[in-house]
C-alpha positions as CSV (number, residue, x, y, z in Angstrom):
1,M,-17.6,-12.7,54.3
2,L,-14.6,-11.6,52.5
3,T,-14.6,-8.1,50.8
4,C,-12.5,-6.6,48.4
5,N,-11.7,-3.1,47.2
6,P,-14.1,-2.0,44.3
7,D,-11.0,-0.3,43.1
8,V,-8.5,-3.3,43.4
9,A,-11.3,-5.4,42.2
10,L,-11.9,-3.6,39.1
11,R,-8.0,-3.3,38.2
12,L,-7.3,-7.4,38.8
13,K,-10.5,-7.6,36.5
14,A,-8.9,-5.2,33.7
15,E,-5.0,-6.8,34.5
16,H,-7.0,-10.4,33.7
17,M,-8.6,-8.9,30.7
18,L,-5.4,-7.6,29.2
19,S,-3.6,-10.8,30.2
20,T,-5.6,-13.2,27.7
21,A,-6.2,-10.7,25.4
22,S,-4.0,-11.7,22.4
23,L,-4.7,-8.5,20.0
24,P,-5.6,-5.1,21.6
25,N,-9.4,-3.9,20.0
26,A,-11.6,-1.2,21.0
27,A,-13.4,-3.0,23.6
28,V,-10.2,-3.6,25.6
29,F,-9.5,-0.1,25.6
30,E,-12.8,1.1,26.4
31,Q,-12.8,-1.5,29.3
32,I,-9.6,0.1,30.4
33,I,-10.8,3.4,30.5
34,A,-13.7,2.5,32.3
35,D,-12.0,0.4,35.1
36,V,-8.5,1.9,35.3
37,C,-8.8,5.7,34.3
38,E,-9.7,8.1,36.7
39,R,-8.3,11.2,35.2
40,L,-10.0,10.8,31.9
41,L,-13.4,10.5,33.1
42,P,-14.1,14.1,33.8
43,D,-13.2,14.6,30.3
44,R,-11.0,17.8,30.7
45,N,-9.5,19.1,27.1
46,G,-11.5,16.4,25.1
47,G,-8.8,13.8,26.5
48,V,-11.0,10.8,26.1
49,A,-12.5,12.1,22.9
50,R,-8.7,12.3,21.5
51,I,-8.0,8.7,22.8
52,R,-11.3,7.5,21.4
53,A,-10.3,9.0,17.9
54,M,-7.4,6.9,18.0
55,I,-9.1,3.8,19.2
56,A,-11.5,4.3,16.2
57,A,-8.3,4.6,14.0
58,S,-6.7,1.2,15.5
59,A,-3.9,3.3,16.5
60,W,-3.5,1.1,19.6
61,I,0.2,2.2,20.4
62,D,-0.6,6.0,20.2
63,A,-3.6,5.6,22.4
64,A,-1.8,3.4,25.1
65,L,0.9,6.1,25.0
66,S,-2.0,8.7,25.4
67,L,-3.6,6.9,28.2
68,L,-0.4,6.5,30.1
69,E,0.3,10.3,29.5
70,A,-3.0,11.4,31.0
71,E,-3.4,8.6,33.8
72,A,0.3,8.9,35.1
73,P,1.8,11.8,34.0
74,Q,4.9,11.4,36.7
75,W,5.5,7.9,35.1
76,Q,7.7,7.5,32.0
77,L,8.1,5.0,29.3
78,C,11.9,4.1,29.9
79,R,12.2,1.0,28.0
80,L,10.2,-0.8,25.3
81,A,11.9,-3.8,23.8
82,Y,11.2,-6.9,22.2
83,G,12.3,-10.6,23.5
84,D,11.5,-14.0,23.6
85,G,8.3,-13.3,21.7
86,E,7.0,-11.0,23.8
87,W,7.3,-6.6,24.3
88,H,8.7,-5.9,27.9
89,C,7.8,-2.5,28.8
90,A,9.0,-0.5,31.8
91,L,7.9,2.5,33.5
92,S,9.8,4.8,35.6
93,R,9.1,7.7,37.6
94,R,13.1,8.6,37.0
95,R,14.6,7.6,33.8
96,D,17.6,8.9,34.7
97,L,18.5,6.3,37.3
98,P,20.6,3.1,36.2
99,E,18.1,0.1,36.1
100,W,19.5,-1.7,39.3
101,L,18.8,1.5,41.7
102,D,15.4,2.6,39.9
103,D,11.9,1.3,41.1
104,A,10.5,0.5,37.6
105,V,7.2,-0.9,37.0
106,E,7.4,-3.8,34.3
107,A,5.1,-5.9,31.9
108,H,5.3,-8.0,29.0
109,H,2.8,-9.3,26.2
110,P,3.4,-10.6,22.9
111,D,1.3,-7.1,21.9
112,R,3.2,-3.8,22.4
113,A,-0.2,-2.0,23.2
114,I,-1.2,-4.5,25.9
115,A,2.1,-4.7,27.4
116,L,1.8,-0.6,27.8
117,L,-1.9,-1.0,29.2
118,L,-0.5,-3.6,31.5
119,A,2.0,-1.4,32.7
120,L,-0.2,1.1,33.2
121,V,-2.7,-1.0,35.2
122,D,0.1,-1.8,37.3
123,V,1.3,1.7,38.0
124,K,-2.3,2.7,38.5
125,A,-2.6,-0.5,41.4
126,N,0.9,0.5,42.7
127,T,-0.2,4.2,43.1
128,T,-3.4,3.6,45.0
129,A,-2.2,1.0,47.3
130,A,0.8,2.8,48.8
131,P,0.0,6.6,48.1
132,Q,3.2,9.0,48.3
133,V,3.2,10.7,51.3
134,S,4.3,14.4,51.6
135,R,7.7,15.0,53.1
136,G,7.6,18.8,52.8
137,A,7.4,19.9,56.4
138,T,10.4,17.4,57.0
139,H,12.6,18.3,54.0
140,P,11.9,21.4,52.6
141,T,14.7,21.3,50.2
142,D,14.2,17.8,49.2
143,A,13.1,18.0,45.2
144,S,11.8,15.1,43.5
145,D,13.8,14.9,41.0
146,S,17.1,15.0,43.2
147,V,19.2,11.5,44.2
148,S,21.2,11.6,47.4
149,V,24.4,9.5,46.9
150,C,27.1,8.6,49.6
151,C,30.6,9.2,47.8
152,E,32.8,8.9,50.9
153,N,36.4,7.9,49.9
154,F,37.4,4.9,52.5
155,A,40.7,4.0,50.7
């Protein structure tokens, strides 16, 4: 019998629901909060209440950005662009890197808010699938915002 990690199953369900949704609505956001958002569930500082107020006001983009901020604070929105009939959203841990060096998460959908939520689901899936290993003991001077680049001149 094939079993699936419940977290993975919930995220796949959320991704499928978002991909098939044409427009955002309160049910979509509530399902994402229930299936994907672990940080919000122990409602510290009224985060869920604030996001639910945005949802009630149909402020879909504000609610999606607030979910991103609450659930993935180390990720930043680096691109939100419209092209070919869809919104393309890219989230990155390091916005200052060129796109070809960055390990960004990208999502697309005809609706902006749903594109943001799809990117959040992808970030959460990648975060739980490959947890970051602390390198503090082996590289004590390695800062999370530093980049090593070889700049030798071989001319």
